[in-house]
Backbone as a ProteinNet text record, in pm:
[ID]
protein_1_A
[PRIMARY]
MSTMTDDSSRDAESWAKPVRQLHIGDVPDGATNINVDGRRLTSPIQGFGKMWQKTYTVSIPADIVSPQDVIATWKASFPDFWPAGNRFYGPLTGIAPGDVALLSMTLPGGMKLSTGVMVLYADEQSFTLMTPQGHMFAGWITFSASQAGELTVAQAQVLMRASDPVYEVGLTLGGHRQEDIFWNRTLTNLAARFEHEGEVETSVVCVDRRRQWSRWRNVWQSAAIRTTVYTVSTPVRRLRRRS
[TERTIARY]
9333.5	9234.2	9140.1	9100.5	9008.4	9072.3	9205.9	9275	9268.7	9287.9	9281.3	9142.5	9040.1	8902.8	8876.4	8926.1	8906.1	8975.3	9099.1	9173	9100.7	9047.8	8975.7	8850.3	8782.8	8660.4	8690.5	8798.4	8834.4	8874	8946.1	8987.9	8867.2	8769.8	8649	8571.8	8568.6	8497.2	8565.3	8692.7	8767.1	8740	8679.8	8651.1	8506.3	8485.2	8348.6	8277.8	8148.4	8071.2	8061.1	8058.1	8048.6	7923.2	7937.6	7823.9	7828.5	7712	7705	7705.9	7638.4	7631.5	7639.3	7694.8	7705.4	7573.3	7552	7428.3	7460.3	7410.1	7423.4	7287	7284.1	7159.3	7135.3	7147.7	7131.5	7254.7	7231	7341	7373.7	7499.1	7537	7519.7	7497.4	7487.6	7616.2	7600.6	7715.5	7766.5	7723.6	7770.2	7677	7729.1	7651.5	7660.5	7545.5	7543.3	7490.6	7576.9	7536.3	7622.9	7730	7822.1	7857.4	7774.4	7806	7692.9	7570.8	7458.2	7442.6	7438.5	7419	7546.1	7659	7785.3	7851.1	7930.7	8007.4	8148.7	8214.5	8353	8444.8	8559.9	8654.4	8795	8859.6	8999.6	9085.6	9219	9303.9	9277.9	9222.4	9192.1	9089.2	8997.2	8892.4	8932.1	9052.5	9094.6	9147.8	9174.4	9219.7	9370.9	9424.7	9560.8	9671	9791.6	9906.1	9880.5	9936	9917.8	10035.2	10001	10101.6	10086.5	10199.9	10199.6	10274.7	10202.2	10259.8	10258.2	10371.9	10385.3	10435	10363.2	10397.4	10414.9	10528.7	10554.7	10605.2	10572.6	10626.1	10662.5	10777.4	10825.5	10808.2	10761.2	10738.7	10810.4	10880.7	10946	10847.5	10888.9	10800.1	10764.8	10850.5	10818.4	10709.4	10674	10564.1	10430.9	10431.2	10306.9	10337.9	10251.6	10267.5	10194.2	10227.5	10153.8	10004.3	9965.9	9823.3	9750.7	9816.7	9754.3	9745.8	9845.4	9839.8	9716.9	9696.9	9582.8	9451.1	9444.9	9321.6	9286.5	9386.2	9363.4	9326.4	9395.3	9370.8	9227.5	9181.9	9045.7	8939.8	8966.3	8866.4	8851.1	8960.6	8958.9	9005.3	8973.5	9025.7	9007.2	8889.2	8871.9	8957.9	8997.6	9071.2	9208.7	9261.4	9398.3	9404.4	9288.8	9288.2	9323.8	9389.5	9421.7	9295.2	9307.2	9193.8	9140.2	9008.9	8946.1	8896.9	8920.3	8876	8797.5	8686.3	8600.7	8573.3	8574.1	8542.3	8420.4	8306.7	8182.1	8157.1	8221.7	8205.2	8124.1	8099.3	8026.6	8099.9	8026.3	8086.5	8162.9	8135.2	8199.9	8339.1	8381.1	8513.5	8508.3	8618.4	8632	8598.4	8505.6	8468.7	8442.1	8466.7	8445.5	8304.3	8294.8	8165.2	8112.5	8172.8	8128.6	8147.2	8051.7	8061	8061.7	8161	8174.4	8167	8109.3	8107.7	8228.5	8282.2	8398.6	8368.6	8428	8429.3	8574.9	8624.8	8766.3	8787	8904.6	8942.7	9046.5	9013.9	9104	9187.2	9291.2	9369.6	9279.2	9306	9223.3	9107.5	9096.9	8990.6	8859.4	8854.8	8731.1	8698.6	8571.4	8527	8486.3	8507.3	8471.1	8396.6	8274.6	8196.1	8203.1	8255.3	8268.3	8258.5	8318.4	8309.7	8410.1	8407.5	8490.9	8416.2	8457.7	8406.4	8523.5	8500	8603	8602.4	8705.2	8714.2	8761.4	8854.3	8914.4	8953.9	8940.9	8985.4	9007.8	9126.2	9154.6	9245.5	9313.2	9394.8	9527	9562.6	9692.6	9684.8	9570	9558.2	9411.7	9388.2	9255.2	9272.1	9179	9187.8	9058.3	9070.3	8956.1	8959.1	8841.6	8829.9	8739.4	8771.4	8700.9	8585.1	8481.6	8369.8	8389.1	8301.9	8300.5	8289.9	8363.7	8357.7	8460	8519.2	8625	8742	8828	8939.1	9036.1	9042.6	9122.6	9051.8	9086	9033.6	9141.5	9111.1	9214.6	9185.8	9293.4	9286.8	9383.3	9347.9	9437	9444.4	9563.4	9581.9	9662.2	9609.4	9673.4	9719.6	9844.9	9898.7	10002.2	10042.8	10148.6	10224.5	10355.8	10440.2	10557.2	10624.8	10740.5	10868.4	10961.2	11092	11197.1	11250.3	11346.1	11281.1	11331.8	11278.3	11176.4	11129.4	11035.1	10902.3	10795	10665.1	10646.8	10626.9	10617.9	10472.6	10413.6	10277.5	10287.4	10200.4	10211.6	10075.8	10072.6	9957.7	10010	9948.6	9993.6	9876.6	9897.4	9793.2	9833.8	9744.4	9763.4	9649.5	9680.9	9574.7	9606.2	9499.2	9502.9	9403	9432.5	9331.6	9209.5	9091.4	8970	8940.3	8970.9	8935.8	9038.8	9030	9129.4	9138	9025.9	9027.8	9105.1	9078.3	9152.1	9300.8	9331.5	9472	9545.9	9481.3	9541.8	9559.1	9457.5	9465	9576.4	9595.1	9703.3	9839	9851.2	9977.1	10011.2	9908.7	9930.4	9929.6	9957	9966.9	9891.6	9805.6	9727	9811.9	9913.5	10001.5	10071.4	10118.1	10186.5	10091.8	9967.9	9872.8	9840.4	9832.2	9805.7	9920.7	10044.4	10160.3	10151.7	10115	10101.7	9991.5	9880.8	9766.2	9808.4	9873.4	9908.1	10025.3	10114.4	10221.7	10163.4	10067.1	10005.4	9925.4	9859.3	9780.9	9870.5	9983	10073.3	10143	10169.8	10226.2	10128.1	9999.9	9897	9881.9	9895.2	9885.6	9998.4	10121.2	10235.3	10218.2	10163.4	10143.6	10044.4	9950.8	9855.8	9929.9	10045.8	10125.8	10242.4	10224.3	10321.4	10460	10461.3	10588.7	10590.7	10699.8	10715.7	10798.3	10728.9	10796.6	10808.5	10916.7	10935.9	10877.2	10791.4	10724.9	10813.5	10830.3	10905.6	10807.3	10838.4	10749.3	10821.4	10753.9	10807.1	10700.3	10736	10641.5	10698.7	10622	10665.9	10557.4	10595.5	10500.6	10500.5	10392.8	10382.7	10353.5	10275.4	10237.7	10223.1	10304.9	10302.3	10194	10127.4	10024.2	9895.6	9829.8	9696.6	9594.4	9487.5	9386	9278.7	9303.2	9214	9073.8	9060.9	8926.6	8839.3	8900.8	8826.4	8795.3	8812.2	8791.1	8647.6	8554.6	8413.9	8385.5	8481.6	8463.2	8433.9	8468.9	8449	8301.3	8211.4	8067.8	8022.9	8105.4	8070.2	8150.3	8222.9	8314.1	8243.6	8290.2	8234.5	8269.8	8384.1	8423.6	8327	8293	8199.8	8061.4	8016.6	7883.1	7876.9	7985.1	7987.4	7982.4	8056.5	8057	7917.9	7852.3	7716.6	7620.6	7635.1	7549.5	7568.8	7694.1	7724.1	7670.8	7692.7	7647.7	7495.3	7428.2	7281.2	7215	7293.9	7237.5	7133.8	7157.8	7055.5	6923.9	6932.1	6810.6	6730.5	6799	6729.3	6662.8	6730	6671.9	6545.3	6547.2	6429.1	6313.7	6344.7	6238.4	6176.4	6260.6	6207.2	6115.7	6152.1	6072.4	5938.7	5941	5818.2	5727.1
-2435.4	-2343.8	-2415.3	-2538	-2611.5	-2644.2	-2667.6	-2696	-2577.1	-2458	-2336.9	-2320.9	-2351.2	-2338.9	-2438.6	-2563.7	-2665.6	-2626	-2573.4	-2530.9	-2418.6	-2323	-2210.2	-2258.7	-2355.6	-2409.5	-2479.3	-2561.8	-2630.6	-2531.7	-2426.5	-2326.8	-2255.8	-2222.1	-2155.4	-2244.2	-2373.9	-2467.5	-2485.4	-2447.9	-2462.6	-2349.2	-2241	-2125.6	-2129.8	-2085.2	-2072.1	-1958.3	-1972.2	-1864.6	-1747.1	-1623.6	-1506.8	-1513.8	-1480.9	-1478.4	-1350.2	-1294.2	-1175.1	-1213.8	-1322.9	-1370	-1522.3	-1574.2	-1718.7	-1778.5	-1902.4	-1970.7	-2116.2	-2162.3	-2301.6	-2368.3	-2484.1	-2559.3	-2638	-2768.1	-2853.9	-2842.5	-2820.3	-2808.4	-2947.3	-2991.8	-3125.9	-3137.7	-3258	-3282.8	-3238.3	-3164.6	-3118.1	-2981.8	-2933.4	-2803	-2691.7	-2568.9	-2452	-2346.3	-2309.1	-2210.4	-2077.3	-2004	-1873.5	-1760.4	-1795.6	-1692.4	-1706	-1777.2	-1799.7	-1753.5	-1800.1	-1764.5	-1612.4	-1562	-1419.2	-1336.2	-1398.1	-1324.9	-1313.7	-1208.3	-1191.9	-1244.9	-1275.4	-1318.2	-1198.4	-1224.1	-1115.4	-1154.8	-1063	-1079.8	-999.6	-1008.8	-927.8	-777.7	-735	-592.5	-545.3	-635.2	-598.6	-623	-673.6	-703.1	-582.4	-599.9	-490.7	-493.1	-608	-615	-614	-639.2	-652.4	-767.6	-755.1	-862.2	-959.2	-1088.5	-1193.6	-1296	-1346.4	-1462.8	-1574.2	-1683	-1795.7	-1918.3	-1983.2	-2098.5	-2218.6	-2328.3	-2452.2	-2563.2	-2632.1	-2735.6	-2863.8	-2975.8	-3104.9	-3182.4	-3248.9	-3322.4	-3472	-3537.8	-3682.6	-3738.8	-3849.6	-3907.3	-3925	-3881.3	-3886.2	-4028.4	-4126	-4264.4	-4322.2	-4246.5	-4287.9	-4232.7	-4105.1	-4041.4	-3925.4	-3904.6	-3794.1	-3671	-3551.5	-3430.3	-3441.5	-3500.5	-3512.4	-3600.8	-3709.6	-3799.7	-3734.5	-3650.1	-3577.5	-3487.5	-3410.3	-3318.2	-3395.4	-3504.4	-3583.6	-3636.9	-3684.8	-3736.4	-3624.3	-3510.8	-3396.4	-3347.2	-3335.9	-3286.3	-3386.7	-3513.8	-3615.2	-3634.6	-3613.6	-3642.7	-3522.3	-3403	-3281.2	-3275.4	-3305.9	-3295.5	-3392.8	-3504.5	-3608.1	-3561.4	-3459.1	-3416.7	-3303.6	-3253.2	-3144.2	-3196.1	-3113.2	-3153.3	-3176.8	-3258.7	-3288.1	-3159.9	-3154.4	-3037.1	-2936.7	-2963.3	-2874.2	-2957	-2902.9	-2977.9	-2898.8	-2969.2	-2913.1	-2986.5	-2916.8	-2979	-2943.6	-3018.1	-2995.1	-3105.8	-3094.2	-3199.7	-3332	-3441.2	-3573.9	-3607.9	-3536.5	-3564.4	-3504.2	-3426.4	-3365.2	-3216.7	-3164.5	-3021.7	-2991.7	-2898.5	-2858.2	-2708.1	-2641.4	-2496.3	-2456.4	-2354.9	-2304.6	-2368.6	-2478.3	-2542.6	-2447.5	-2448.1	-2370.9	-2469.7	-2456.9	-2549	-2473.4	-2537.2	-2482.1	-2533.5	-2450	-2486.2	-2470	-2557.5	-2541.7	-2545	-2430.7	-2416	-2397	-2439.9	-2418.4	-2307.9	-2197.5	-2084	-2095.4	-2011	-2012.3	-1996	-2072.9	-2068.2	-2165	-2241	-2339	-2283.4	-2153.7	-2094.2	-2148.5	-2175.6	-2228.9	-2116.9	-2141.2	-2045	-2117.7	-2073.6	-2129.6	-2032.5	-2077.4	-1992.4	-2079.7	-2039.3	-2118.7	-2072.7	-2138.1	-2100.4	-2137.7	-2077.2	-2116.9	-2161.6	-2264.9	-2310.3	-2216.1	-2134.4	-2035.7	-2100.1	-2195.6	-2257.5	-2400.4	-2489.3	-2627.7	-2696.4	-2753.4	-2837.5	-2951.9	-3016.6	-3133.5	-3096.2	-2967.9	-2925.9	-2845.8	-2783.7	-2699.6	-2670.7	-2616.1	-2563.1	-2451.7	-2357.4	-2236.9	-2214.6	-2186.8	-2152.7	-2003.6	-1941.6	-1798.9	-1781	-1684.2	-1666.7	-1567.5	-1583.2	-1489.4	-1381.5	-1283.4	-1180.5	-1247.3	-1195	-1247.5	-1354.6	-1413.2	-1512	-1444.7	-1524.2	-1464.3	-1389.5	-1428.1	-1348	-1336.5	-1231.2	-1208.8	-1250.7	-1347.5	-1389.3	-1520.3	-1576.5	-1699.9	-1803.1	-1929.5	-2040.6	-2128.8	-2143.1	-2222.8	-2347.9	-2461.4	-2590.7	-2642	-2682.9	-2725.7	-2835.3	-2895.9	-2996.3	-2987.3	-3002.1	-2994.5	-3089.8	-3115.5	-3204.9	-3123.4	-3155.5	-3091.4	-3200.8	-3231.7	-3340.9	-3472.9	-3541.1	-3671.7	-3661.2	-3537.9	-3515.9	-3459.9	-3496.9	-3432.5	-3338.9	-3210.7	-3110.2	-3065.3	-3093.8	-3048.3	-2916.5	-2823.6	-2688.8	-2631.3	-2562.5	-2480.4	-2337.7	-2243.8	-2104.9	-2013.9	-1931.4	-1842.2	-1697.8	-1620.2	-1475.9	-1411	-1334.7	-1293.6	-1166.2	-1104.4	-1000.2	-1040.2	-1010.5	-1027.4	-944.3	-998.7	-930.5	-801.4	-799	-681	-661.7	-552.6	-526.2	-634.6	-695.8	-800	-921.9	-963.8	-1075.7	-1042	-917.7	-877.2	-894.3	-855.6	-873.9	-1022	-1100.9	-1244.1	-1311.7	-1271.6	-1328.2	-1290.3	-1166.2	-1118.9	-1192.9	-1227.5	-1290.8	-1443.8	-1500.1	-1645.3	-1707.8	-1629.8	-1684.6	-1725.1	-1644.9	-1679.9	-1813	-1830.4	-1954.8	-2073.5	-2054.9	-2164.9	-2199.3	-2098.1	-2124.9	-2203.4	-2168.1	-2242.7	-2388.6	-2411.7	-2549.1	-2623.4	-2552.8	-2612.9	-2666.1	-2581.8	-2624.1	-2721.1	-2711	-2809.8	-2949	-2956.3	-3085.8	-3137.3	-3046.3	-3086	-3149.6	-3084.9	-3139.3	-3266	-3272.6	-3395.7	-3511.5	-3485.5	-3588.2	-3628.1	-3529.5	-3558.6	-3651.7	-3621.4	-3706.3	-3846.3	-3853.4	-3982.9	-4070.9	-4007.9	-4085.3	-4170.4	-4119.8	-4193.3	-4267.4	-4291.5	-4366	-4303.7	-4171.5	-4099.2	-4001.1	-3998.2	-3905.3	-3786	-3681.4	-3565.9	-3450.3	-3374.5	-3255.2	-3134.5	-3060.7	-2945.6	-2822.2	-2752.6	-2628	-2511.2	-2407.3	-2291.6	-2163.4	-2083.8	-1953.5	-1847.7	-1743.2	-1637.1	-1503.3	-1430.6	-1300.3	-1197.5	-1084.5	-974.3	-891.3	-901.1	-833.2	-685.2	-650.4	-510.9	-491.2	-406.1	-384.6	-286.1	-223.6	-125.5	-195.4	-133.9	-178.5	-84.7	-142.5	-63.7	-19.6	92.6	137.1	169.6	195	220.6	95.5	-20.1	-146.9	-192.6	-105	-147.1	-192.1	-141.9	-178.5	-325.2	-395.1	-538.5	-615.3	-555.3	-623.9	-655.6	-577	-601.5	-730.6	-784.8	-910.3	-1028.4	-1006.9	-1108.2	-1240.2	-1347	-1479.4	-1526.2	-1483	-1523.8	-1467.8	-1340.2	-1278.1	-1340.8	-1359.3	-1416.4	-1561.8	-1636.5	-1775.3	-1781.3	-1689.7	-1686.2	-1654.9	-1555.1	-1518.5	-1635.2	-1701.8	-1815.5	-1929.4	-1955.2	-2063.6	-2033.1	-1910.1	-1870.5	-1874.6	-1843.2	-1837.3	-1972.1	-2077.8	-2210.9	-2254.5	-2241.9	-2282.6	-2206.7	-2079.1	-1999.3	-2053	-2086.2	-2139.5	-2273.1	-2355.3	-2484.7	-2467.8	-2372.6	-2347.2	-2298	-2211.7	-2160.4	-2272.4	-2365.8	-2477.2	-2565.2	-2587.3	-2670.9	-2606.3	-2472.9	-2403.5	-2386.2
-4146.8	-4090.5	-3994.4	-4030.1	-3943.5	-3809.6	-3811.4	-3686.3	-3592.4	-3645.6	-3564.6	-3506	-3586.2	-3538	-3426.2	-3444.5	-3341.7	-3212.2	-3223.6	-3105.4	-3033.5	-3109.9	-3049.9	-2980.4	-3042	-2983	-2851.5	-2850.3	-2727.1	-2617.8	-2657.6	-2560.1	-2500.7	-2584.4	-2535.8	-2440.4	-2469.1	-2382.7	-2247.9	-2240.3	-2114.9	-2017.2	-2065.1	-1980	-1931.5	-1808	-1756.2	-1828.5	-1845.7	-1906.2	-1807.8	-1857.7	-1767.8	-1680.9	-1553.5	-1461.3	-1379.8	-1350.6	-1264.8	-1117.5	-1086.7	-948.8	-946.9	-839.7	-825.9	-779.1	-817.6	-776.7	-744.1	-631.1	-588.3	-600.2	-663.3	-673.8	-546.6	-556.3	-438.8	-348.9	-220.2	-124.4	-69.9	-85.1	-36.9	115	162.1	305.8	375.4	483.4	559.4	518.2	401.5	352.9	401.1	402.5	442.7	333.4	279.8	171.4	224.8	295.9	348.2	292.8	220.5	172.7	25.2	-50.5	-192.3	-283.6	-257.5	-343.5	-353.2	-475.2	-497.2	-491.3	-455.6	-448.1	-584.7	-601.7	-724.3	-705.4	-816.7	-811.6	-788.9	-727.4	-700.8	-744.4	-812.4	-851.4	-753.9	-763.2	-675.3	-687.8	-799.5	-817.8	-716.3	-677.7	-582.1	-436.7	-412.4	-276.7	-203	-72.6	14	39.2	74.7	128.1	24.2	71.7	-17.7	-114.5	-236.2	-334.2	-327.1	-319	-307.7	-419.3	-466.1	-554.2	-482.3	-456.9	-384.2	-474.5	-483.6	-571.8	-492.3	-504.4	-433.9	-537.9	-535.1	-634.3	-567.5	-630	-587.5	-714	-712.8	-829.6	-809.5	-916.1	-916.2	-1039.1	-1027.8	-1146	-1261.4	-1380	-1496.4	-1536.9	-1499.9	-1534.4	-1444.7	-1339.3	-1251.7	-1303.1	-1341.9	-1385.5	-1478.7	-1576.6	-1670.9	-1619.5	-1669.8	-1628.7	-1653.5	-1767.1	-1798.8	-1698.1	-1656	-1558.5	-1420	-1386.9	-1260.3	-1257.1	-1363.8	-1368.7	-1369.5	-1446.3	-1450.7	-1311.9	-1239.7	-1104.3	-1009	-1019.7	-932.4	-949.3	-1073.7	-1099.3	-1052.7	-1075.8	-1041.9	-891.7	-817.1	-672.5	-591.4	-636.4	-575.2	-423.2	-368.5	-222.2	-142.8	-205.9	-132.6	-87.1	-151.7	-121.1	-18.7	22.1	119.7	259.2	340.4	478	560.5	663.2	751.5	814	831.6	891.2	789.9	660	552.7	451.3	404.6	312.9	186	74.3	-56.9	-109.4	-118.2	-161.1	-307.9	-397.1	-540.2	-604.2	-734.8	-806.3	-799.5	-796.9	-789.4	-916	-1025.9	-1153.6	-1161.9	-1061.7	-1064.6	-1096.6	-1151.1	-1177.1	-1322.8	-1346.4	-1482.3	-1485.1	-1599	-1608.3	-1567.2	-1483.2	-1439.2	-1312.5	-1267.9	-1144	-1025.9	-934.6	-811	-694.9	-608.6	-495.5	-364.3	-263	-127.7	-51.6	36.4	116.1	264.2	343.7	488.8	530.8	577.4	608.9	758.8	806.1	944.5	950.3	1019	1030.4	1158	1172	1296.9	1418.3	1522.6	1641.3	1637.2	1525.6	1515	1463.1	1427.7	1377.5	1238.7	1214.2	1086.3	991.8	863.9	760.5	650.3	621.5	511.7	394.3	282.9	165.2	40.7	-69.1	-190.7	-295	-411	-525.2	-652	-763.8	-894.1	-980.9	-1063.1	-1156.9	-1276.7	-1286.2	-1394.7	-1524	-1511.7	-1630.7	-1596.9	-1693.8	-1672.4	-1806.3	-1824.7	-1940.3	-1897	-1992.8	-1960.1	-1892.6	-1895	-1843.1	-1713.3	-1687.4	-1567.7	-1537.6	-1417.7	-1385.1	-1282.9	-1287.6	-1204.5	-1128.5	-998.2	-914.1	-883.9	-875.6	-845.6	-724.1	-640.7	-513.2	-524.6	-440.6	-438.6	-332.5	-333.4	-229.2	-92.4	4.8	140.4	170.7	66.6	87.4	158.3	223.6	296.9	207	79.7	-12.5	-146.7	-218.7	-353.3	-451.5	-537.8	-631	-700.4	-755.5	-832.4	-773.9	-789.3	-755.7	-879.9	-935.4	-1056.4	-1025.3	-1069.2	-1049.6	-1185.7	-1194.3	-1323	-1302.6	-1413.9	-1411.6	-1542.7	-1535.5	-1654.2	-1638.7	-1748.8	-1744.1	-1747.5	-1658.5	-1652.1	-1651.5	-1769	-1779.2	-1746	-1644.3	-1606.1	-1492.8	-1468.6	-1359.3	-1410	-1342.5	-1359.5	-1240.9	-1269.3	-1164	-1149.1	-1033.6	-1001.7	-925	-958.6	-901	-864.4	-750.9	-711.8	-696.3	-766.9	-760.9	-725.9	-624.1	-574.2	-602.2	-663.5	-678.4	-602.3	-496.8	-405.8	-328.8	-281.1	-178.8	-70.2	55.6	160.2	122.7	144.3	98.8	173	303.1	382.5	493.9	570.6	675.3	782.3	818.7	921.4	871.8	748.4	691.3	679.2	645.1	630.6	763.6	871.6	1004	1033.2	1001.5	1026.3	947.7	821.7	741.7	799.9	846.1	902.9	1031.7	1110.9	1241.3	1236.5	1121.7	1112.9	997.8	934.2	823.9	704.5	673.2	561.3	588.1	710.4	746	735	781.6	774.3	629.4	543.6	402.6	340.5	375.6	326.2	368.7	494.6	544.9	469.4	444.1	374.3	237.1	156.8	21	20.2	118.6	129.7	155.2	244.8	275.5	156.3	86.2	-31.7	-137	-167.3	-269.2	-220.6	-91.3	-35.5	-52.3	-25.6	-42.4	-189.3	-279.5	-423.2	-465.8	-424.4	-459.4	-401.1	-280.3	-215	-291.3	-363.2	-443.7	-547.4	-591.2	-688.9	-621.3	-489.7	-409.4	-415.7	-407.8	-408.3	-292.1	-219.8	-108.5	-157.2	-199.1	-257.4	-160	-172.8	-90.7	-163.6	-94.5	-154.9	-143	-254.9	-256.5	-259.8	-181.6	-169.4	-210.2	-292.5	-331.8	-306	-231.7	-197.8	-243	-324.7	-376.1	-347.9	-288.5	-269.1	-397.3	-472.6	-601.5	-584.4	-483.6	-458.6	-307.8	-248.7	-104.1	-60.1	-154	-118.4	-73	22.9	62.6	-1.3	-52.7	-122.9	-23.4	42.2	149.1	99.8	-29.1	-82.6	-76.6	-51	-46.4	95.8	195.4	334.6	359	279.5	299.6	266.6	208.7	182.9	310.9	425.6	553	576.9	517	536.2	469.3	379.1	311.9	367.7	474.9	528.8	559.1	494.3	520.5	661.4	713.3	848.5	952.3	939.4	1034	1021.3	897.3	875.1	923.6	905.8	952.6	1104.6	1170.4	1316.4	1370.8	1311.4	1354.5	1332	1216.3	1183.1	1284.2	1320.4	1414	1553.2	1599.6	1732.9	1744.6	1634.2	1638.1	1610.1	1595.7	1566.9	1670.5	1802.3	1900.4	1883.7	1847.6	1828.1	1711.1	1601.3	1484.2	1515.5	1594.7	1631.6	1714	1807.9	1888.2	1803.1	1705.1	1618.2	1536.4	1486	1407.6	1491.5	1618.2	1705.3	1738.5	1752.3	1788	1665.4
[MASK]
+++++++++++++++++++++++++++++++++++++++++++++++++++++++++++++++++++++++++++++++++++++++++++++++++++++++++++++++++++++++++++++++++++++++++++++++++++++++++++++++++++++++++++++++++++++++++++++++++++++++++++++++++++++++++++++++++++++++++++++++++++

């Protein structure tokens, strides 16, 4: 009986506590907190576009690294594996349940997007990030590692819908391809940390082809639009500070 209680306790500690709105404390140097504070989390249920499940995997010989060590390294150095031009401003201690991180992303055409994520779940085997309102998609990203015979398989799996009609158009016109490239490079960088050159396998499944037109109003919370306005108005803000 005590074992069951201990397991339940550990499982509960792996989940973030329920929150109504996200909150960022100290903003790291270089980060922009204009689309996270006060926002709510969004699942695919709250999204607009078609629902997709995307799975990216890379295999590493098990005699090089175990699944547990892959996850420990991934959580401790998560930003290090992102492609150039994208920044993850999380706690220096790594990934932990309830952590909120700011993101600076590069969209097609070179446009910047300031948004964030919250760590919904994290243990020794996997961790899951959840997106806030205004993010380019509503959904979850789960990172895991498992053993398959003589291989350790690292995986990133995304379950998502585009948040609003504008994002849906952007994903259709190249955004999906860019996301595939993003996670392929991330997993390639992860394998390289263990001095292994692994080939990333990609699986994309359309779970629901319907668009949720009742969610079109999500566009008013678009982080892309707000980031663009914020960037364009930077000279005005500087003049006001000087005056």
